[in-house]
Wavefront OBJ file of the C-alpha trace (Angstrom):
o trace
v -20.058 11.693 -77.524
v -18.079 13.198 -74.708
v -17.496 10.640 -71.949
v -14.938 11.963 -69.479
v -15.247 8.855 -67.362
v -15.200 6.295 -70.158
v -12.821 3.547 -69.164
v -12.244 5.465 -65.979
v -15.048 3.319 -64.659
v -15.359 0.519 -67.185
v -16.536 -2.899 -66.364
v -23.084 -8.882 -66.657
v -21.325 -9.593 -63.818
v -18.158 -11.343 -64.920
v -14.801 -12.171 -63.237
v -12.686 -11.348 -61.306
v -14.820 -12.673 -58.419
v -12.142 -14.271 -56.260
v -12.513 -13.376 -52.607
v -9.006 -11.964 -52.385
v -9.895 -8.294 -51.958
v -8.303 -6.621 -48.948
v -10.730 -3.726 -48.592
v -14.086 -4.966 -47.226
v -15.748 -2.082 -49.075
v -14.288 -3.196 -52.413
v -17.286 -5.265 -53.435
v -18.227 -3.481 -56.647
v -17.627 -4.295 -60.289
v -17.779 -1.495 -62.834
v -19.248 -2.432 -66.215
v -19.647 -0.550 -69.471
v -21.764 -2.140 -72.208
v -20.650 -0.813 -75.562
v -22.751 -1.328 -78.698
v -20.707 -1.018 -81.888
v -22.051 0.755 -84.961
v -23.082 -1.532 -87.809
v -20.142 -2.206 -90.086
v -17.620 -0.708 -87.657
v -16.437 -3.807 -85.781
v -12.983 -3.979 -87.350
v -12.431 -0.262 -86.885
v -13.711 -0.404 -83.313
v -11.454 -3.295 -82.327
v -8.385 -1.656 -83.867
v -9.105 1.667 -82.155
v -9.889 -0.051 -78.867
v -6.611 -1.982 -78.869
v -4.744 1.238 -79.597
v -6.555 2.862 -76.684
v -5.428 0.068 -74.350
v -1.839 0.732 -75.422
v -2.345 4.375 -74.513
v -3.680 3.414 -71.106
v -0.730 1.087 -70.513
v 1.636 3.918 -71.413
v -0.134 6.087 -68.849
v 0.248 3.300 -66.241
v -3.417 2.532 -65.780
v -3.728 0.993 -62.284
v -6.676 -1.162 -63.343
v -6.426 -4.210 -65.651
v -9.667 -3.902 -67.653
v -11.123 -7.066 -69.151
v -13.258 -7.280 -72.290
v -15.977 -9.852 -72.967
v -18.106 -10.577 -76.024
v -21.364 -12.583 -76.165
v -21.323 -15.756 -78.257
v -24.909 -16.965 -77.703
v -28.173 -15.118 -78.293
v -29.520 -12.463 -80.657
v -27.727 -9.466 -79.132
v -24.175 -10.062 -80.317
v -23.063 -6.586 -81.376
v -21.790 -5.418 -77.998
v -18.827 -5.757 -75.668
v -18.620 -5.639 -71.892
v -15.546 -3.875 -70.517
v -15.218 -4.529 -66.840
v -13.093 -4.214 -63.727
v -13.536 -5.779 -60.303
v -13.307 -5.066 -57.479
v -13.473 -1.498 -56.186
v -15.125 0.603 -53.504
v -17.124 3.767 -54.060
v -14.164 5.760 -52.726
v -11.916 4.129 -55.336
v -14.070 5.694 -58.022
v -13.019 9.170 -56.888
v -9.280 8.477 -56.930
v -9.497 6.688 -60.263
v -11.477 9.537 -61.785
v -8.692 11.923 -60.764
v -6.103 9.664 -62.402
v -8.142 9.386 -65.610
v -8.526 13.148 -65.890
v -4.779 13.676 -65.511
v -4.029 10.891 -68.009
v -6.594 12.339 -70.469
v -7.940 8.893 -71.249
v -11.369 10.357 -71.981
v -9.915 12.644 -74.650
v -8.077 9.767 -76.286
v -11.218 7.604 -76.248
v -13.437 10.337 -77.675
v -11.051 11.056 -80.515
v -10.275 7.471 -81.509
v -12.870 4.954 -80.311
v -16.137 6.827 -79.852
v -16.708 7.380 -83.621
v -17.327 3.624 -83.901
v -19.739 3.345 -80.951
v -23.530 3.402 -81.320
v -24.554 3.289 -77.658
v -23.239 3.027 -74.111
v -24.745 1.547 -70.956
v -23.076 1.795 -67.568
v -23.856 -0.258 -64.471
v -22.282 -1.088 -61.151
v -22.585 -4.627 -59.807
v -22.437 -5.452 -56.102
v -20.598 -8.754 -55.681
v -22.035 -11.190 -53.132
v -18.745 -12.570 -51.795
v -20.476 -14.301 -48.885
v -22.457 -16.612 -51.159
v -19.918 -17.008 -53.957
v -17.349 -19.708 -54.600
v -14.558 -18.648 -56.954
v -10.891 -19.740 -57.057
v -8.361 -17.204 -55.815
v -5.983 -18.072 -58.656
v -7.468 -17.831 -62.152
v -7.263 -21.314 -63.732
v -7.689 -19.846 -67.203
v -11.452 -19.619 -67.662
v -12.367 -18.563 -71.201
v -16.174 -18.692 -71.226
v -18.757 -17.439 -68.736
v -22.404 -18.426 -68.561
v -24.490 -15.521 -67.280
v -28.059 -15.945 -66.023
v -29.923 -12.725 -65.213
v -33.203 -12.354 -63.310
v -35.452 -9.317 -62.927
v -36.636 -9.338 -59.307
v -40.227 -8.456 -58.482
v -40.683 -5.435 -56.246
v -40.560 -6.407 -52.576
v -39.214 -9.915 -53.238
v -35.515 -9.221 -52.629
v -35.516 -10.688 -49.120
v -36.979 -14.006 -50.264
v -34.497 -14.169 -53.127
v -31.600 -13.641 -50.714
v -32.921 -16.372 -48.422
v -33.176 -19.026 -51.132
v -29.945 -17.924 -52.800
v -28.105 -18.444 -49.516
v -29.678 -21.882 -49.110
v -28.552 -22.912 -52.600
v -25.043 -21.588 -51.989
v -24.672 -23.157 -48.545
v -25.606 -26.597 -49.871
v -23.291 -26.161 -52.855
v -20.367 -25.313 -50.578
v -21.085 -27.939 -47.931
v -21.735 -30.669 -50.477
v -18.750 -29.899 -52.671
v -20.570 -28.809 -55.835
v -17.967 -29.075 -58.586
v -18.660 -25.767 -60.287
v -17.469 -22.287 -59.381
v -20.131 -19.583 -59.262
v -20.669 -15.915 -58.464
v -23.802 -13.944 -57.581
v -24.091 -10.204 -58.049
v -26.782 -7.519 -57.998
v -27.011 -4.709 -60.513
v -26.967 -1.106 -59.326
v -28.808 1.056 -61.824
v -31.215 0.022 -64.556
v -33.677 -2.013 -62.490
v -33.548 -4.641 -59.756
v -31.485 -7.296 -61.530
v -29.527 -10.252 -60.146
v -26.928 -12.301 -61.986
v -25.318 -15.701 -61.582
v -22.058 -16.385 -63.412
v -20.673 -19.867 -64.013
v -17.203 -20.084 -65.615
v -16.041 -22.658 -68.163
v -12.596 -23.608 -69.404
v -13.908 -24.362 -72.902
v -17.087 -25.316 -74.782
v -16.969 -28.940 -73.632
v -16.954 -27.727 -70.040
v -20.379 -26.115 -70.488
v -22.122 -29.505 -70.336
v -21.428 -29.894 -66.635
v -22.289 -32.718 -64.219
v -25.081 -35.115 -65.186
v -28.423 -33.907 -63.891
v -27.073 -30.473 -63.057
v -27.473 -28.658 -59.767
v -31.029 -29.933 -59.367
v -29.859 -33.527 -59.071
v -27.048 -32.483 -56.748
v -29.430 -30.613 -54.440
v -31.983 -33.439 -54.489
v -29.260 -35.745 -53.221
v -28.967 -33.535 -50.158
v -32.526 -32.447 -49.349
v -34.679 -34.782 -51.445
v -36.512 -34.355 -54.749
v -39.708 -32.902 -53.281
v -37.886 -30.227 -51.284
v -35.711 -29.423 -54.294
v -38.716 -28.974 -56.580
v -40.357 -26.696 -54.030
v -37.178 -24.653 -53.586
v -36.836 -24.059 -57.324
v -40.543 -23.209 -57.627
v -40.352 -20.781 -54.707
v -37.231 -19.216 -56.190
v -38.816 -18.717 -59.607
v -41.900 -16.984 -58.202
v -39.800 -13.976 -57.203
v -38.921 -12.874 -60.736
v -40.565 -11.301 -63.751
v -38.325 -13.351 -66.027
v -34.783 -14.469 -66.765
v -32.253 -14.630 -69.585
v -29.083 -16.590 -70.278
v -26.081 -16.049 -72.489
v -22.423 -17.039 -72.669
v -19.597 -14.509 -72.855
v -16.080 -15.094 -74.163
v -13.045 -13.399 -72.663
v -11.434 -11.397 -75.482
v -7.817 -11.614 -74.424
v -6.334 -9.389 -77.116
v -8.764 -6.641 -76.055
v -8.004 -7.040 -72.340
v -5.242 -5.760 -70.100
v -2.847 -7.991 -68.206
v -3.027 -8.275 -64.418
l 1 2 3 4 5 6 7 8 9 10 11
l 12 13 14 15 16 17 18 19 20 21 22 23 24 25 26 27 28 29 30 31 32 33 34 35 36 37 38 39 40 41 42 43 44 45 46 47 48 49 50 51 52 53 54 55 56 57 58 59 60 61 62 63 64 65 66 67 68 69 70 71 72 73 74 75 76 77 78 79 80 81 82 83 84 85 86 87 88 89 90 91 92 93 94 95 96 97 98 99 100 101 102 103 104 105 106 107 108 109 110 111 112 113 114 115 116 117 118 119 120 121 122 123 124 125 126 127 128 129 130 131 132 133 134 135 136 137 138 139 140 141 142 143 144 145 146 147 148 149 150 151 152 153 154 155 156 157 158 159 160 161 162 163 164 165 166 167 168 169 170 171 172 173 174 175 176 177 178 179 180 181 182 183 184 185 186 187 188 189 190 191 192 193 194 195 196 197 198 199 200 201 202 203 204 205 206 207 208 209 210 211 212 213 214 215 216 217 218 219 220 221 222 223 224 225 226 227 228 229 230 231 232 233 234 235 236 237 238 239 240 241 242 243 244 245 246 247 248 249
């Protein structure tokens, strides 16, 4: 498969989400979902690591990160991702990738081990997110995804902001990041990072108990019910940062 832009625009909704971007238009994450051919995982990983070395040699200006799912039935894929960029950045990076011939190198070495590609952009909701500027070393990332019903985006935004405002004002102990998928349907994601497996457990009673302490149990139940009515369904999985398949900052 000939993908001129492969890894020229790689990037679920996963970090980096820190609100340290200088360009106000740089609110996009670029994500490629790569499904590996059956029986090709070792070959894929070896070829992928070699490709990263090639990109480093060519002075890739973007530190791509790779994530692998560890929970669920769909475990044969990787997410390769970069955040954050603007639409204009995509043009300049495409020019760099063409000069560096990264697409040629990928096609010759990595693509033979790939079964399928999916490519999405994610718009990061910096206004409603809370993420540390300095990475504390998160290794795992819980990702909840919702499919929004047509015409319900405004209500979702309203309740999402309410949840986020209370979390910030009340000092909710978790970090979190909202994003919306561009391409492939009206999808919204919420990412919660963890240092390790033990960290997944979280505060007793979860966010529901926290919110009830601020607005009461009845109002909390109604808020969650109202929120849930805006979606066709949801899914949850946990991704692991694959450090030896990622580039350094």
